[in-house]
C-alpha positions in Angstrom: 306.0 170.0 42.8 305.2 172.3 39.8 302.7 171.3 37.2 303.8 171.9 33.7 301.4 173.0 31.0 301.5 170.4 28.2 301.6 171.6 24.6 299.9 168.3 23.6 296.4 169.0 22.2 294.3 165.9 22.8 291.4 167.0 20.6 293.7 167.9 17.7 295.5 164.6 18.0 292.5 162.3 18.6 289.7 164.4 17.0 286.3 165.4 18.2 284.7 162.0 17.9 284.7 159.6 20.8 285.5 155.9 20.5 281.7 155.3 20.9 281.1 157.4 17.8 283.7 155.3 15.8 282.2 152.1 17.2 278.7 153.3 15.9 280.2 154.2 12.6 281.8 150.8 12.2 278.6 149.0 13.3 276.6 151.1 10.7 279.1 150.3 8.0 278.9 146.6 8.8 275.0 146.7 8.7 275.1 148.4 5.3 277.6 145.8 4.0 275.5 142.9 5.3 272.4 144.4 3.8 274.2 144.8 0.4 275.5 141.3 0.6 272.0 139.9 1.5 270.5 141.8 -1.5 273.3 140.5 -3.8 272.7 136.9 -2.6 268.9 137.3 -3.1 269.5 138.6 -6.6 271.7 135.6 -7.4 269.1 133.2 -6.0 266.4 134.9 -8.1 268.5 134.6 -11.2 269.1 130.9 -10.5 265.4 130.4 -9.9 264.5 132.1 -13.2 267.1 130.0 -15.0 265.7 126.9 -13.5 262.2 127.9 -14.5 263.2 128.6 -18.1 265.0 125.2 -18.3 262.0 123.4 -16.9 259.7 125.2 -19.4 262.0 124.3 -22.2 262.1 120.6 -21.2 258.3 120.6 -21.0 258.0 122.1 -24.4 260.4 119.6 -25.8 258.4 116.7 -24.2 255.2 118.1 -25.7 256.8 118.3 -29.2 258.1 114.8 -28.8 254.7 113.5 -27.8 253.1 115.3 -30.7 255.5 113.8 -33.2 255.0 110.3 -31.6 251.3 110.7 -32.0 251.7 111.7 -35.7 253.7 108.6 -36.5 
């Protein structure tokens, strides 16, 4: 039986990267996405915490003013 030379170029069709390289690229992209998401969530939590602190400070100031006016009367 004769072997025929194929004109199919595997490297041209598939590329130089192996499936392991693509797997590593995908894993790295997922790590970066998770890190960005974690930083985003941390930022939201910090904003919420600051908002809560400001509200608490405002409430305390209002209570102090009310107590001051109650004492004057």
